[in-house]
C-alpha positions as CSV (number, residue, x, y, z in Angstrom):
1,X,-47.7,-1.4,101.7
2,X,-50.6,-1.8,104.2
3,X,-49.6,-3.2,107.6
4,X,-51.1,-6.6,108.5
5,X,-54.1,-6.3,110.7
6,X,-54.7,-8.7,113.5
7,X,-57.2,-9.0,116.3
8,X,-56.5,-8.9,120.0
9,X,-58.2,-8.7,123.4
10,X,-57.8,-5.5,125.3
11,X,-59.0,-3.6,128.4
12,X,-60.7,-0.1,128.0
13,X,-58.5,2.4,129.9
14,X,-60.5,5.5,129.0
15,X,-62.9,6.9,126.4
16,X,-64.3,10.2,125.2
17,X,-66.7,11.0,122.3
18,X,-66.6,7.4,121.2
19,X,-62.8,7.3,120.9
20,X,-61.4,4.7,123.4
21,X,-57.9,4.0,124.6
22,X,-57.2,0.3,124.9
23,X,-54.4,-1.6,126.6
24,X,-53.8,-5.1,125.1
25,X,-54.1,-7.9,127.7
26,X,-51.0,-9.6,126.3
27,X,-48.8,-6.6,126.4
28,X,-47.9,-3.9,124.0
29,X,-48.6,-0.2,123.6
30,X,-52.0,1.5,123.9
31,X,-54.4,1.7,120.9
32,X,-56.7,4.5,120.1
33,X,-59.9,2.9,118.7
34,X,-63.3,3.7,117.4
35,X,-66.2,1.2,117.3
36,X,-66.4,-0.5,114.0
37,X,-69.7,0.4,112.5
38,X,-70.3,2.9,115.4
39,X,-72.8,0.5,117.0
40,X,-71.8,-2.1,119.6
41,X,-74.1,-4.9,120.4
42,X,-75.8,-4.6,123.8
43,X,-74.8,-1.0,124.2
44,X,-78.1,0.5,123.1
45,X,-79.7,2.7,125.6
46,X,-76.5,3.7,127.5
47,X,-75.1,7.2,127.5
48,X,-71.7,5.6,126.8
49,X,-71.3,2.2,125.1
50,X,-68.0,1.3,127.0
51,X,-66.3,2.3,130.2
52,X,-62.9,1.7,131.9
53,X,-62.7,-2.0,132.8
54,X,-64.6,-3.3,129.8
55,X,-62.8,-6.1,127.9
56,X,-63.1,-5.9,124.1
57,X,-62.0,-7.6,120.9
58,X,-60.2,-5.1,118.6
59,X,-58.5,-5.0,115.3
60,X,-55.0,-3.5,115.3
61,X,-54.8,-1.3,112.2
62,X,-51.2,-0.3,112.8
63,X,-49.8,3.1,113.9
64,X,-51.3,2.9,117.3
65,X,-54.9,2.8,116.0
66,X,-57.6,0.2,115.7
67,X,-61.2,-0.7,115.6
68,X,-63.3,-2.2,118.4
69,X,-65.2,-5.2,117.0
70,X,-67.1,-6.6,120.0
71,X,-67.2,-6.4,123.8
72,X,-67.1,-9.3,126.2
73,X,-70.0,-9.9,128.6
74,X,-69.4,-7.9,131.8
75,X,-69.0,-9.5,135.1
76,X,-70.8,-6.4,136.5
77,X,-71.1,-2.7,135.9
78,X,-71.6,0.3,138.0
79,X,-73.8,3.1,136.5
80,X,-75.8,6.1,137.4
81,X,-78.6,7.9,135.6
82,X,-77.2,10.8,133.6
83,X,-79.8,13.6,133.8
84,X,-78.2,15.6,131.0
85,X,-78.3,12.7,128.5
86,X,-81.4,11.2,130.1
87,X,-79.7,7.8,129.9
88,X,-77.8,5.5,132.2
89,X,-74.0,6.2,132.3
90,X,-71.6,3.4,132.9
91,X,-68.9,4.5,135.4
92,X,-66.9,1.3,135.4
93,X,-67.1,-2.4,134.5
94,X,-65.8,-5.7,135.9
95,X,-65.2,-4.2,139.3
96,X,-64.1,-5.8,142.6
97,X,-64.5,-2.7,144.9
98,X,-66.2,0.6,145.0
99,X,-64.4,3.2,147.0
100,X,-67.0,5.8,148.3
101,X,-64.7,8.8,148.9
102,X,-65.8,11.6,151.2
103,X,-64.2,14.2,153.5
104,X,-65.2,15.6,156.9
105,X,-64.8,19.2,155.7
106,X,-63.8,21.2,152.6
107,X,-66.0,20.0,151.1
108,X,-68.5,19.2,153.9
109,X,-69.3,15.6,154.9
110,X,-72.4,14.5,152.9
111,X,-73.4,11.1,154.1
112,X,-76.6,11.0,152.0
113,X,-74.5,11.2,148.9
114,X,-72.5,8.2,150.2
115,X,-75.7,6.4,150.9
116,X,-76.6,6.6,147.2
117,X,-73.2,5.3,146.2
118,X,-73.5,2.4,148.6
119,X,-77.1,1.6,147.4
120,X,-75.9,1.5,143.8
121,X,-73.0,-0.7,144.7
122,X,-75.3,-3.1,146.5
123,X,-77.6,-3.2,143.5
124,X,-74.7,-4.1,141.3
125,X,-73.4,-6.8,143.7
126,X,-70.0,-5.0,144.2
127,X,-68.2,-4.7,147.5
128,X,-67.9,-1.2,148.8
129,X,-65.7,0.7,151.2
130,X,-66.2,4.2,152.7
131,X,-63.0,6.2,152.3
132,X,-62.9,9.4,154.4
133,X,-60.0,11.5,153.1
134,X,-58.6,14.7,154.6
135,X,-59.0,13.2,158.0
136,X,-56.1,15.2,159.4
137,X,-57.8,18.5,158.2
138,X,-61.0,17.8,160.0
139,X,-63.0,20.4,162.0
140,X,-62.6,20.6,165.7
141,X,-65.9,18.9,166.4
142,X,-65.9,15.5,164.5
143,X,-68.8,14.1,166.4
144,X,-71.3,14.1,163.6
145,X,-68.9,12.7,161.0
146,X,-67.7,10.1,163.4
147,X,-71.2,9.1,164.3
148,X,-72.0,8.3,160.7
149,X,-68.7,6.6,160.0
150,X,-69.3,4.4,163.0
151,X,-72.8,3.6,161.8
152,X,-71.4,2.5,158.4
153,X,-69.0,0.2,160.3
154,X,-71.9,-1.1,162.4
155,X,-73.9,-2.2,159.4
156,X,-71.0,-3.9,157.9
157,X,-69.1,-1.5,155.6
158,X,-65.3,-1.2,156.0
159,X,-64.3,2.5,156.7
160,X,-60.9,3.9,156.2
161,X,-59.9,7.3,157.7
162,X,-57.0,8.5,155.5
163,X,-55.1,11.6,154.4
164,X,-53.6,11.8,151.0
165,X,-51.6,14.8,152.1
166,X,-50.0,13.3,155.3
167,X,-50.1,9.6,154.3
168,X,-52.4,8.7,157.2
169,X,-54.0,5.3,156.5
170,X,-52.6,5.0,152.9
171,X,-50.8,1.7,153.6
172,X,-54.1,0.2,154.8
173,X,-55.7,1.4,151.6
174,X,-52.9,0.0,149.5
175,X,-53.5,-3.4,151.1
176,X,-57.2,-3.3,150.6
177,X,-57.0,-2.6,146.8
178,X,-54.0,-4.7,145.9
179,X,-54.9,-7.2,143.2
180,X,-58.3,-5.7,142.7
181,X,-60.1,-3.5,140.2
182,X,-61.4,-0.6,142.2
183,X,-63.2,2.6,141.3
184,X,-63.1,5.9,143.3
185,X,-66.4,7.8,143.4
186,X,-67.2,11.0,145.2
187,X,-68.1,14.6,144.9
188,X,-65.7,17.2,143.5
189,X,-63.0,18.2,145.9
190,X,-62.9,15.2,148.2
191,X,-59.5,14.3,146.8
192,X,-59.8,11.2,144.6
193,X,-56.9,12.1,142.4
194,X,-54.8,13.1,145.4
195,X,-55.4,9.6,146.9
196,X,-54.1,8.0,143.7
197,X,-51.1,10.4,143.7
198,X,-50.4,9.4,147.3
199,X,-50.4,5.7,146.3
200,X,-48.3,6.3,143.2
201,X,-46.6,9.7,143.1
202,X,-45.1,9.0,139.6
203,X,-48.5,9.4,138.0
204,X,-48.6,13.1,139.0
205,X,-52.3,13.5,138.4
206,X,-53.6,17.1,138.3
207,X,-55.5,18.2,141.4
208,X,-57.6,21.2,142.1
209,X,-58.5,23.7,144.8
210,X,-61.9,24.3,146.4
211,X,-64.3,26.9,145.2
212,X,-64.3,29.1,148.4
213,X,-67.6,30.7,147.6
214,X,-69.5,27.4,147.5
215,X,-67.1,25.2,149.5
216,X,-67.0,22.5,146.9
217,X,-64.5,21.2,144.4
218,X,-63.9,22.3,140.8
219,X,-63.6,19.5,138.2
220,X,-60.0,18.7,137.5
221,X,-60.5,15.1,136.3
222,X,-62.7,15.4,133.2
223,X,-63.1,11.7,132.3
224,X,-62.8,8.3,133.9
225,X,-59.3,6.8,133.5
226,X,-58.0,3.4,134.7
227,X,-54.5,3.1,136.2
228,X,-52.6,-0.1,136.7
229,X,-50.5,-0.7,139.8
230,X,-49.9,-3.2,142.6
231,X,-51.2,-6.1,140.5
232,X,-54.5,-4.4,140.2
233,X,-56.3,-1.4,138.7
234,X,-57.8,1.8,140.0
235,X,-60.3,4.0,138.1
236,X,-60.3,7.7,138.8
237,X,-63.6,9.4,138.0
238,X,-64.7,13.0,137.6
239,X,-66.4,14.5,140.7
240,X,-70.2,13.8,140.8
241,X,-72.4,16.7,141.7
242,X,-75.4,14.3,141.9
243,X,-75.7,10.6,142.1
244,X,-79.0,9.5,140.7
245,X,-79.4,5.7,141.1
246,X,-80.1,3.6,138.1
247,X,-81.5,0.1,137.5
248,X,-83.3,-0.1,140.9
249,X,-87.1,-0.4,141.1
250,X,-88.5,1.5,144.1
251,X,-89.8,-1.7,145.6
252,X,-86.2,-3.1,145.4
253,X,-84.5,-0.2,147.1
254,X,-85.0,-1.8,150.6
255,X,-82.9,-4.7,149.5
256,X,-80.1,-2.3,148.4
257,X,-79.7,-0.8,151.8
258,X,-77.9,-3.3,154.0
259,X,-79.6,-2.9,157.3
260,X,-83.0,-2.5,155.7
261,X,-82.8,-5.7,153.6
262,X,-83.6,-8.3,156.4
263,X,-86.9,-6.4,157.0
264,X,-88.2,-6.6,153.4
265,X,-91.6,-8.2,153.2
266,X,-92.0,-8.4,157.0
267,X,-94.3,-5.4,157.5
268,X,-98.0,-5.9,158.2
269,X,-98.7,-4.8,154.7
270,X,-95.9,-6.9,153.2
271,X,-94.1,-5.8,150.1
272,X,-96.7,-3.1,149.5
273,X,-95.6,-1.2,152.6
274,X,-94.1,2.2,151.6
275,X,-92.3,2.4,155.0
276,X,-93.5,6.0,155.3
277,X,-96.0,5.7,158.1
278,X,-98.0,2.5,157.9
279,X,-98.9,0.7,161.1
280,X,-96.9,-2.5,161.6
281,X,-94.0,-1.2,159.5
282,X,-90.9,-3.1,160.6
283,X,-88.6,-0.4,159.1
284,X,-90.1,2.4,161.2
285,X,-89.9,0.2,164.2
286,X,-86.2,-0.4,163.5
287,X,-85.7,3.4,163.1
288,X,-87.4,4.0,166.5
289,X,-85.2,1.3,168.1
290,X,-82.0,2.8,166.7
291,X,-81.3,-0.2,164.5
292,X,-81.6,2.1,161.4
293,X,-80.0,5.5,161.6
294,X,-82.5,8.3,161.1
295,X,-80.4,9.9,158.4
296,X,-80.1,6.6,156.5
297,X,-83.9,6.4,156.7
298,X,-84.2,9.9,155.3
299,X,-81.8,8.8,152.5
300,X,-84.1,5.9,151.8
301,X,-87.2,8.1,151.5
302,X,-85.5,10.6,149.2
303,X,-84.1,7.9,146.9
304,X,-87.4,6.1,146.8
305,X,-89.3,9.2,145.8
306,X,-86.8,9.8,143.0
307,X,-87.2,6.2,141.8
308,X,-91.0,6.5,141.9
């Protein structure tokens, strides 16, 4: 006899090759689901139709399996341009906080990568926090790293200096993400899974070691997975080798970089100013005055060139 089918609302926990794990909102075990009809409305044009954090309506077919019927409208989404698939890839949906994870060394501190994450978070309208892991394993000279971390704080981003290994700063992080849906993003090797293990050791997520030849991480997390704890959710993501922004027009980029935004349209040439050398450019004046860090300005130019 066939089991009675019923519909329910559920949250996407993870997905791979169009098979998604759902957790029903009203309790119950996980469901392994495919999309009914294989096409989901409003998912056209994306590398992946659904991502952790999405809320869907599904049909429970029994035996821990089901079919996704429809997806609810997202409050927001965070995406990047997937160069391999030549389409935008959704990293997470319905988010409250983007944790931009970096490290002072092993792998080396790469603030321009963080600049890209912050710009994408601004474009999506999602709050962001810079999380510097492995702070107890930092090099003897922290001056360059500290200068950039201090600049992020100056322009209004919270910065946490933590160590998943020693526990430094983890209680502050726990307080900052409690009750929220947060996503950890960063390059391979910065310790995203280690941070989650430090918060909740019972998860025992697999972690990796650095590639000594290239001083960068090897992929140990192979797909984005959402974990529930402390009345909230955290999404662990695979390490990103490149962060190519998506959904930002080159003219809009200035509004996605927090300390640049008040200068938009105020140059002598108005909105047509490229901020690359024109007379009367307010952005260049701000760089000269130290109101915009020169590295942040270089990030702006490089991202703008890509968007163009």
